[in-house]
N, C-alpha and C positions, 0 to 999 in steps of 0.2 A: 814208544819211549815214555817213561814216566816223567811228568812235569813236576819235578820236586827238587829241593835243595837239601843239602846235608844239615841236620839239626844236631844238637849236642849229644843226643843219645839215639840217633837214627839207626846205627848199627845194632844197638841193644834192642831197639824196637823191632827190627826185622828178626832178630834172634828169638824174641818173645813170641812173635807171630808164628814163626816156624815151629817153635816148641809146643804151642797150643793148637796147632793144626789149622790155622787160618789159610783158606785157599788162595791161590795166586790172584784171582780176580779181586777179591776183597782186599788183599794186601795192596794191590795197586790203588784201589779206592782210598784206603787209609793213608797211604803215603802221599797221594795227591792232595788230600784234605789237609794233612799236616803241613805240606809245603805251602799251601795257600794261607793257612793260619799262622805259619812261621814257627810253631813249636807243637809238640804232641800233647796238647791239653786233653784231659780225660773226656771232656764234652765233645771234642772233635772225633776222638776214637769211637765213642759210643755213637755219635752222629753218623759216621761212615757206615757202621753196622746197620743203623736204622734205615739209611737211604737204600742200601743194598737189599734189605728186607722189603721195603716199599716197592722197589722195582720188580722184585719177584712176585709180590702179591698182585701187582698191576699187570704182570705178564709182559713187561716192556723192557727197554734198554735205554741207556743215556742218549742214544742216537735219536730217540723220539723227542718231539717238542713237548716239554713237560712244564707244568706250573706248580708252584708250591706256596703254601702259607705256613710260616714258621711262628711258633707261639713263644719264642724267646729270642732276644738279640744276642745271647751268649753262645758262642762256639758253633751251635747247630747250623746257623745259616751258611757257614763256610763249607760244611760237608755237602749241603744242597748245591752250592755254587760249584764246587770242585767236581762233583760226581754227576749230578743231574743237569748241570749247565743252566739252572734256573737262577738268574742273578737279578740284583736290583737294577743294574744297567739295562738289561734286556726286558725289564718289566715283567719277568716271569716269576719273580720272588717277592712276596709281601712278608714283612716282618712285623708281627704284632707283639708289643711288650706285655704279654699276659703273665709270663713267669712260669709257664709249663714247658717241660722238656718234651715237646711234641711238634709234629707238623702234619699237614695234609699234602698229598701229592696226587696230581691228576694229569691225564693226557689232554692235549689241546682239543677244544671243541667249539663249534659255532653256536651251540645251544646256550640259553640263558643260565642253565645250571647243569652240572655234570657230576657223575659219580667220582668219588675220590677215596683214597685210603688214608686213614689217620693212624700214624704209628707213634707210640709214646712209651716212655719208661714207666713201668708199672711198679709202683711203690710196694705193692703186696708181694711182688716176686723178688724184691731186694733182700728179703730176710735170709735167703740162702747165700748171700754174698756180702759179708759184713763190711769189708773195706769199701766197696762201692756204696753201700748204704750210708756209712759214716760220711763219705765224701759228698754224696748226693744231698743229704739233709743238713750239710754244713755243721756236722757234729764236732765238738772239741776233741773227740777221740781220734779224729783224722789229723795226722801230722804230715803235711806234704813234703817235708824235708826227709822224713824217715820212710814214708810209705808210698812214694811215687811209683817205684818199680813194682811193688806189690799190687798197687791199684791197676797199673797197666796190664799186668799178667792176669789179674782177676777179670778185667773187662774182656780180654780176649778169650779167657776160659768160659765166661758166662755167655758171650755172644748174644744170641736172640733170646736167651732164657730170662732176661730182665725186661723184655719188651712185650707189649700187647698191641693189637690193632683193632680198628673198627671201620666199617664202611660208612661213608657219609656222603652228603651231597653239598657241593659248594657252588656259589654263584661265579660266573665268569665275567671278565671285564673285556669288552671289545675296544679296539683302538679308536679313540675319538677323532673326529674331524676338527681341525682348529686353524685359526689364523694367527699370525704374529702381530702383536700390537705393542706400542710404546708406552711404558709407564710414565705418566706425567710428572712424577716426583723425581725419579733418578735418570730417566731417559733411556733405560735399557729396554731391549725387546724381549717379550715373554709371550708364551701361548695365551690366547684370550681366555681359555677356560680356567686359567690359574690366577686370574685377577681377583683381588679382594677389594670391594668398594672402589672399583675402577683404578686400582693401582696394584703393583706387584706385591707379592707376599713379603719380600725382603724390606719393603717400605711400610709393612704392616705387622701382622702377627708373627712372622717368622724372621724378623730382623735379628741378626746375631752379631753385627759388627758396627763400629763407629769409625768413620773416616778420620784420619789424623794427617797433619801436615808435617813433612820431614824436609 
């Protein structure tokens, strides 16, 4: 069963996928990604196609324990989480705010470094798909109110034709051994390896709230 919810144009989305010949497996990946993201953003649609491609290149399936590094925080991480089950919570997804629509994917390994595939939107290949290109480069020629359906159809028509890949090597992170310690400032318990100058990060560089009395 697909883990998805209805979106405003989910029926239209499925119609477009059928029209453009998207296979059943990829349709499932796309719909699961859209459900997690809450709406069919173009980046999520492209992201699902990218993850499907990466899985094929690695010769694996989502049932494998997979790790990913995503080079943008926008849209693409949700496709990795919905399809490859690499999430921030299970520590198999790292998101780097580099600004590139790309990610690496690799199978779990005990080695210090492992071969991975890096899949990315290839700007040189976008010349054949004007609407995607205008959207991707944030051109004023793209009008999301008029061109949303056109963009979706063009994404499904293009498929992997806007993508490239390369084989790379990435470092692996092994699960650290740690003890729970008390922050002397706030009294909360935190892992010892996350202390900054003997106190928790919330009492230091990553503090983001101020307590108030009500």
